[in-house]
PAKEKE-35707 format. One record per residue (C-alpha): x, y, z; residue in one letter. Coordinates in steps of 0.5 Angstrom, whole numbers, plus 500, padded with zeros to 3 digits. Layout:
BEGIN
XYZA/...
***
This chain:
BEGIN
458646552M/456638550P/455636557L/450641561I/449638568R/448630571I/443629575E/443623579L/439619585S/441614590D/447612586F/452609590K/455614595S/449620592Y/444619596R/437622594G/436626588H/442631587Q/444636581I/452636578I/454642574G/453646569P/460644567F/463648562K/468648557N/473645562F/471643569T/475641574S/472636579V/475636586I/475634593G/478630598P/480622597N/473618599G/468623598A/466621592G/470624585K/470617582S/463615583N/461622579L/466619574M/462612575D/455616574A/457619567I/460612564S/454609567F/448613564V/452613557L/451606557G/458602561V/457595564K/457594571S/464591570A/468597569Q/465601574L/467597580R/461593582S/460586580S/453587578Q/449593577L/445593583K/450594587D/451601585L/444603589V/445607595Y/446603601R/449607606G/449608613R/448614617R/455613622L/459612617A/466614619K/470613613G/471616607P/466615601L/472616595D/470610590G/474605592S/472605600E/465606597A/465599596T/467597602Q/461601605D/457596601Q/460590603D/459592610E/452594609D/451587606E/453584613E/449589617S/443589613D/439585619G/442590624E/437596622G/444601623E/443604616G/438606612E/439602606G/432604603T/433606596A/430600591K/433603584K/437609582A/438612576W/442617572V/440624567L/445626563A/443633560V/447633553F/446639548Q/449638541D/451642536E/444646535K/443647542K/439642542K/439638549E/438631550W/436627556L/440621556F/437617563Q/439610565R/435607571T/437600576I/433597581S/436592586T/434586583A/438588577G/433590572A/436596567S/432601564E/433606559Y/430612557R/431618552L/428625552N/423622558N/422615553K/423608554V/428606549V/431599548T/439600549Y/440599541S/436606540A/439608546Y/446607543N/445609537A/444616539A/450616543L/453614537T/450619533S/453624537H/460620536N/460618543I/463611542L/461606548V/465600546K/471605545A/470608551K/473614547N/471620552F/473616558L/480615561V/479612568F/484612573Q/489608571G/488608564D/494613562V/499608565E/495601562A/497605555V/504607556A/505599557S/501596553Q/503592547S/504593540P/498588539R/494592544E/495598541L/493596534S/487593537R/484600540L/486603534I/481598531E/475599536Q/476607534I/476606527S/471601526G/475595523S/474591528L/467590526E/470587520L/474582524A/468577524Q/467578516E/474578515Y/476572518E/470569514K/472571508A/479569509K/477562511E/473561505G/480564501Q/484559505D/478553503R/478555496A/484556495T/486549498E/481547494N/484549488A/491546490T/486539491F/483540484N/491542481F/494536485T/488531483K/488533476R/496532475R/495525479G/490524474I/495525468A/499521471G/494515471E/493516464I/501516463K/500509467Q/494507463Y/498509457K/503504459E/499499461Q/495499454K/501498450G/503492455E/496490454A/496490446E/503486446R/500481451F/494480446E/500480440S/504475444L/497471445C/495471438N/502469437D/501463441R/494461439D/497461432N/503457434L/498452438I/493451432M/500450427T/502444433R/495441433I/494441425L/501438425Y/499433430K/492431427L/496431419F/501425421H/495422426I/491422419E/498419415E/499413421A/492411420L/493411413E/499407414A/498403419N/490401414A/495399408R/499394412D/494391415I/492390408Q/498387406T/500383411K/492380410S/494378403K/500374406A/496370412L/491368406D/497364403G/499361410L/491359411R/491355404S/498352406E/494350414H/488347410G/493342406E/497340412N/491339416Q/489334411T/495331411A/494330419L/487327417E/490321414E/495320419A/490320424R/487315421A/494311420E/494311427Q/487309428A/489303424R/495301429A/490302435R/486297431T/491291431T/494293438V/487292440V/487285436R/492283440E/490285447E/485281445K/489274444K/493277451V/487276455K/485269451K/492267453A/491270460E/485267460K/487259459A/493261463L/488262469E/484256468A/490253468K/492256474Q/485257478E/488256485P/493262483E/488266481L/486269488V/493271490E/494275483V/487278483D/489283487A/495285482Q/491284476I/486289478K/492293480H/495292473S/487293470T/487301474R/494302472K/492300464L/486304465Q/490310468N/495309463A/490310457K/487316460K/494319460M/496316453Q/489319451E/490326454Q/496326450V/493324444G/488330445N/494335446D/498333440A/492333436E/491340439R/498341437Q/497339430Q/492342429A/495348429K/501346425L/499342420Q/497349415G/504350415L/508345409M/515347411R/514345418D/510339416L/516336412A/521338417N/516334421A/516328417K/524329416Q/525329424A/520323424A/524319419D/530320422E/526318429A/525311425A/532310423E/535311429A/530306431Q/532301427R/539302428R/537302436A/534295434S/539292431Q/543293437H/537290442N/535284443V/529281438S/525277441L/520272436S/513271438E/514266442T/520269446S/515274447L/510269449A/515266453E/517274457Y/509275458R/508269461S/514269466L/512276467K/505274469A/508268473S/512272477A/507278478S/504273483V/510273487L/511277493A/504280493I/504282500S/511286498E/508288492R/502291496Q/506295501A/510297495L/504300492E/501303498T/509306501L/509309493S/503312494R/505314500D/512317497E/508321493K/503324497T/510326501A/514328496A/508333494R/507335501T/515336501L/515340495A/510344497Q/514346503S/519347500K/516352495A/512355501K/519356504H/521358497E/516363496D/516366504M/525367502E/524371496R/517375499N/522377505R/527379500E/522383497R/519386503L/526387505R/528391498G/521395499E/522397506E/529400504E/526403498T/519406503Q/525408508Q/529412502A/523414499N/520417507K/527420508S/526423500E/519426503L/521429509E/526433506D/522435500K/517437506L/522441510A/524444504T/518446502L/516448508Q/523453509E/520456502D/514457504L/516461510T/521465506R/515467501S/511468506K/516473509Q/518476503E/510477502Y/510481509D/516485507N/513487501Q/507489504Q/510492509S/514496505E/508498501R/505501507T/511505509R/512507502I/504509501S/505513508R/511517505L/507517499E/502521503T/507525507E/511527501T/503529497N/502533503E/508537503K/508538496L/501540495A/503545500D/508547497V/505549491Y/500552494Q/505557497R/508558490L/500559488L/499564493Q/507568491A/505568484G/511567482V/515563477D/523566476R/529564473N/535566474E/539569469S/546567466Q/550572470R/546571476E/547563476A/555565474K/556570480L/553565485K/557559482E/564564482T/561566490L/560559492S/567557489S/570563493L/567562500Q/569554499R/576556497I/578563501F/575562509P/574571510G/569571504V/562573508R/557574501G/553579498R/550585501V/544583498I/545576502D/548579508L/542584510C/535584510K/529589510P/525589517T/518590512Q/517587506R/515595504K/522598505Y/525592500E/524596494T/528603497A/533600500V/535596493S/535603491V/540605496I/544599495L/545601488G/551598485R/553596492N/547591492I/552585489D/558587492A/562582496V/563583503I/570580505V/575580512D/581583509E/584587503E/588582502R/583577502T/579581496A/586581492I/587574492E/579573490C/580578485I/586574481D/582567482Y/577571478M/582573473R/585567473T/578563471Q/575568468R/569568472A/567576470G/568582475Q/565583482A/566589488T/569587494F/568591501L/574589505P/572590512L/579592515D/580598510T/573600507I/572607509S/565609513T/562615514K/559617522P/551616521I/548623524N/543621529D/539627528K/536624522F/533619526R/527623528S/529629524F/522628520A/516623521K/515618516G/523619515A/528614517R/535612516L/537606511A/541603517V/535602522D/530599516V/535593515I/537588519Q/544584518Y/549582523E/554586528P/560583523A/559586517V/555593520E/562596517R/559595510A/552596511M/554603513H/558605507H/553602502A/547605506C/551612508G/546617511N/541616506A/534616508L/527611507V/521616506C/515613507D/512618501T/514623496M/512629500D/516627506V/522627502A/521633499R/520636506Y/527633508V/531635503C/528642500W/524645505E/529644511R/535644506G/538637508Q/544635503E/542627504V/539622499K/532620500A/528614497V/521613497T/517607498L/516606491E/523608489G/523615487T/530618489V/532625491I/539626490H/544630495K/544635488S/537636487G/535630482L/530626482I/530620479T/522617478G/519611476G/520604479R/527601480S/531597475S/534594480H/527589482G/530589489G/522587491S/523581486K/530580489K/528579496W/523574494E/528570491E/531566496K/524564498D/522562491V/528559490Q/527555497G/520554495L/522551489T/528546491R/524543495L/518542490R/523538486D/526534492N/519532493L/518530486M/525527486A/522523492Q/516521489L/519518483Q/524514487E/518512492L/514510485N/520506483R/522503489S/514501490K/513493490P/509491483R/503488483G/505483479K/511481484A/505481489D/501476484E/507472483N/508471491I/501469492I/501464487A/508462489E/505460496I/499457494T/503453490R/507451496L/502451499E/498445496S/506441495A/506441502I/499438502T/501433497V/507432500A/504431507R/499426503D/505423500D/509422506L/503420510S/501414505A/509412505C/509412512R/503407512S/506403507R/512403510Y/509400517N/505396513G/511393510I/514392516K/509389519E/508384513E/516382514L/515381522K/509376519H/514372513V/519372519E/515369524R/512364518E/518362516L/520360524K/515355524K/515353517L/522350518S/520344523P/514342518D/520342512L/525339517K/519333518K/517333510A/523331509Q/525326514A/518323512S/520323505H/527319506S/524315510N/519312505L/524312500S/528308504S/522303505Q/520303498I/528301496A/527295500A/521292498L/523294491Q/530289492S/525283495V/520284489I/527284484N/530278488T/523275486A/523276480E/530274478D/528268480G/522266475V/527270469F/533267471I/533262465S/529267460F/535272461C/540267460S/536265453H/536272451I/543274454G/541279459V/544279467E/537280468N/529282466V/530289468R/536290463E/531288458Y/525293460E/530298461E/532298453R/525298451Q/524303456L/529307452K/526305445V/520308447A/523314450E/526315444E/520314440E/517320445S/522326443Q/521324436A/514326437R/516331442L/521335436R/514333431F/510337436D/515343437Q/516343429Q/508344430V/508350434A/513354432R/508354425A/503356430A/508361433K/509364427I/502365424L/500368431D/506373431Q/502375424A/495376427L/498379432K/502384428E/495385425I/492387432G/498391434M/496395427K/489395429N/491397436D/495403434E/489405429I/484405435E/490409439K/491414434L/484415433A/483416441L/489421440E/485424434R/478425438S/482428445A/485434440T/477435437Y/475435444R/481440446K/480444440C/472445442R/474446451L/478451448E/475454443D/479453438I/477455430K/481449428L/480450419P/475445417L/473443409L/468438412E/464437419G/463441425N/467440432L/460440435K/459433432N/464431437V/462428444S/465431450M/465425453E/469419452E/465413449N/470408447L/464403444R/462409439E/469410438E/472404436V/468399432A/470391434M/475388429D/471383426V/474377422D/471376414D/468369413D/474367410D/478369416G/481375413T/483380418Q/481387415R/483394418P/479397424R/474401423Q/474408427V/469415428Q/472420424D/465424426Y/465427419G/470431419I/475433415E/481438417V/484443412D/492442412F/493447406D/497452413S/502447414L/508448409T/512442406E/517442411E/512441417E/509436413R/514432410A/518431417D/515427423N/521427429S/519428435P/525433435E/520438431T/514437435A/519439441T/521445438E/513447437F/512445445D/518449447A/516455443Q/509455446I/512454452A/517460451K/510464450L/506461455N/512464460A/513471457E/506472458I/505469465E/511474467R/508480463M/500480467A/497486464P/492490465N/487488460L/482493462K/487499462A/483501455I/477501458E/480505464K/484510459L/478512457D/474513463D/480516466V/480520460E/472522461A/475524468K/480528466L/475534463A/471533469D/476534473T/479540469E/472543469K/472542476E/479545477A/476551473D/471552478K/475552483A/479557480R/473561479K/471560486D/478561489S/478567485K/471569487S/474568495A/480572494R/476578490D/471578497Q/477577502F/480583498N/474587498D/473585506V/481587507K/481593503R/476595507R/478594513R/485596511C/482603508E/477604516L/484602519F/488607516N/484612515K/484612523A/492611524Y/495615519N/490621523H/492619529I/499618526S/500625523D/497628529R/501625534I/507628533D/504636534Q/500634540V/507631543Y/510637541K/505641545D/505637551L/512637551T/515644548K/517649554G/523655554K/528650554A/526646548S/520650544P/520645539M/518640544G/519632542G/518627538V/513621538A/511617533Y/507610530L/510605526S/506599523L/510593524E/506590518D/504595513S/500591508E/494588514E/496593519P/491590523Y/494582524N/501586527A/503591532G/504598532I/509601535K/510607539Y/516611540H/516617544A/523621544M/522627549P/526634549P/534634549M/534626550K/536621545R/531615541F/529610547R/524605547D/518606552M/519601557E/526606558Q/522612560L/521615566S/514614569G/512622568G/515621561E/511615560K/504619563T/506624557V/506620552A/501616553A/496623554L/499626547A/496618544L/490618548L/489626546F/490623539A/486618539I/481622541H/482627536S/479621531Y/472622530Q/472626537P/466625542A/463632544P/467631551F/473628555F/473625562V/479625565L/480621572D/486623576E/491623569V/496628572D/497623578A/505621576A/507628573L/510633577D/508640577N/511642570T/508637566N/502638570V/502645567A/503643560K/497639560I/493643563A/495649558N/494644553Y/486642555I/486650556R/488651549S/484646547Q/477646550A/471650546S/465649545D/465643541S/469640545F/469639552Q/474636558F/471635565I/477633569V/478629576I/484631579S/488633586L/492638583K/493645584G/496647578S/491644573L/484645576Y/486652578E/486653570R/479651569G/473654568N/469651573S/470648578L/466642582V/467641589G/465634592I/465632600Y/462628604R/455630608D/457626615Q/450627617D/446624611V/452619610N/453622603S/456625597S/455633596R/457637590T/458645590L/459648583T/463655582L/464658575D/471661576V/472663568S/472671570D/477669575C/481666570Y/481672565V/482676570C/489673573R/491672565E/490679565S/494681572S/500676569T/
***
């Protein structure tokens, strides 16, 4: 007897020290309600370490006795708490004796070796708990370890069934039942390690997938960088071609510059030789000019001599006419001043003539022309003299005398005329200035108006240009923003797609499958797709229309379906015939058709649903639509799916059933007894996984296609650079345009202001101009009147002289003489023009030489600029001599271009220029390039260079691709190492997880298999009777056979003579019996030495109570003790002993009585 007795003190409703027992193999605890039966159950639970929350108390201190003497209510378990609550409310009134400070319970236990163990647990009102083992204080761990050594599992409570637990067991979910078996088996202790290992496996798998994706990404980068490397190499090739072309262009330019310099130097030397001849001719003409000047000097001497004679005559005349001297004095002074002015003018004209002649006398041809013109002029004068009046010396003297006499007449008029003449000249100058100023202002106004129109047009053009640039800038910015938004969207989609792709690869990696459809299957699927599209009654293949409820049944179901696995289900026989005709016409192969309207099916035998534990009908382990039920019954029939070969043998051979039995591994026992062993050739498991893998493969391909499409649609970085460059260019152009527009507006406003100012000045100048014109006209009229008076006076003096020489008046004579003087002046002018033309020819020659020197200077500067460009741009110019470092980077005209100095003989020489001691090697130029100096050739060079530059600018290659390629390849090597390490870590984590999973599965399956094997026999023992000697059927089924602890366990119980139903559809008594069968089966696994049941028979009728009592009686032994609390006589009357509990009202405590009835039960069995 494992549990001998229970001793307790002040525990709940038990006051003082009481001993309950001894307990026999089958002890029944009886008593009225409220006596304290359940408190005895709590005492047993308490001493065995059950928590207070499961003892109907919120705190341990509530377990200490606190009863009252005058308590009237019953003291069963539920109302004891009420009494305690009342005691708490009335502590201060002194009605009770609640003086106990602690409570303890002692359990005396006897093991298989007849050794007694004393388990004692004490609790105080302060909540302190103490554990004693064999009268020694120990820790809870040691206490619990001692209980566990006797298979008393406190956490699993495999020794207790509380009141109401039976109903809870009957109504619990599959997941709760799975957890209960986990507690019993001990696999729950591995749950934390399992989750940790699973998390480690997931993390390692994720890391492996990440490294796989990373390696794949790096491989993509390598491919990209290889492409960029090719582009960079092509870019460098184009750059080399461009540099070579630029070098050729520079050599071509320098070669022709050198040739031009040499040609200009040769031209200068040629023209210098011609200039030497002109200079010698100029010397000869200069000599002739000197001789002419000497002859002119002699003529002047003669004139002076004659003038002296005139002056002597005038003095003689003055002596004769002394009184008239005063009157004519003013005229003489005036005439003297005029003579002096005339001489000065003559000297100036002579000087000018000398200067002009000095330039022309060197030209012999022009001198001859000039002499010829002079001879012609002399001849013309001679001819004119023949027509003129030739005066003798006497007549000339008379003319001069009369002229002197006339000069003293009208003195005041002459003086007034002189004054008016001066005023008239002043007025004429003023008028001319006013007219000139007026004309200038008119021209300025017209010019300003033209400039105003031009600036207005420029302003409008700039405004239009600025508006266009603004629109282009806005459009470019919008395009750039759109590309940035598109890039962000594509990046987000790429991230999402990569995450999905990584998940798909992980699932494919975990599945470990990579299948290729056979050609026949692909053709069959294609044919089936065509049939479904053409004929509406085609539903599909059997394998596609059904699915096993669990993966473990896949092989067995594939074997059972056999040749029907690829059969096509159709609605009508006519549809099947049409499909066969279509396939024959299209030569699409063969197929089996199952028409639902004519197919023959055998009824399913329901007895096989519960015929044997571990055997199930094939139609019950597959899922399908009700519409194809007939086809599934035809394909499966009454075939059974058996868990093991032993079950199949039991059904077919021991029970002699002619039925097809297939094990989970695919072994078949046919109706004839023939056995087909080994794996099925149908590949059923692969077929069932095939659809999922195909879906994952299609999803992977779709995601890869999406990634490629996103990569193609992604805006290139080159386009962004072009847009940014365009935006920068537009912004710069807008800034320049704005500056130009501002300057144009300023100029336009300035021109308008200036135009307004000119118009105002014109308005002011018009009155002054009119006034000057009026003043000049007035003076002219006055001068004419005075001249008329003077002319009249002179006519009176010269009347006889004029009649003598035959002229009308003296003025006619003077005009003729003036005409002769003018003709002489014109002849001299023509002579001067001939001299000027000769000087112009000389100047032209000198100018041409200067232009050649300027051309040399220009070419030298261009050559120096080319040298600087080569040095600045680091162009390796081929040189025979010298170094480009000798070329200064700053322009210095004084150093580069020497001053052109004439030689001592006046000869012009070619200008000396700086060549920096550089001699260029032109061997690389072809003969055509040397000979052709046309602008078209240079333009062609520039066009080719521009074309190469444009192509280079469009390329925008990654010049660091070669370096990055090496880096990425090194990175790939590191990543592959990391991937290998991640794979090893993943394998290690998977092995560790599988080890934990295996151990957990072993513990769980060990308990499950034991309970599953026992449950049917226990249920049969509890339900068999005269009407059904075989009893009912009960079995357990796993929802997940691979990891059963993660899913639920379904408990099926079929009472005798009733068909299969779910647990929810059973009656209360049937549920209780089924729950007890489950509890007894669970207890049979690592059984505790005793089993305490608290009113488990409450919902049973007498028949079922008797069956329970008989079962307990049959199972009770010295190693397996039952303590049952019951109110049913048909149960406790079969016990070996009775423990009676009653309420002692005098002491307000529960009391117990023990009665050994084993002999009475034996006697009663004998009498029966």
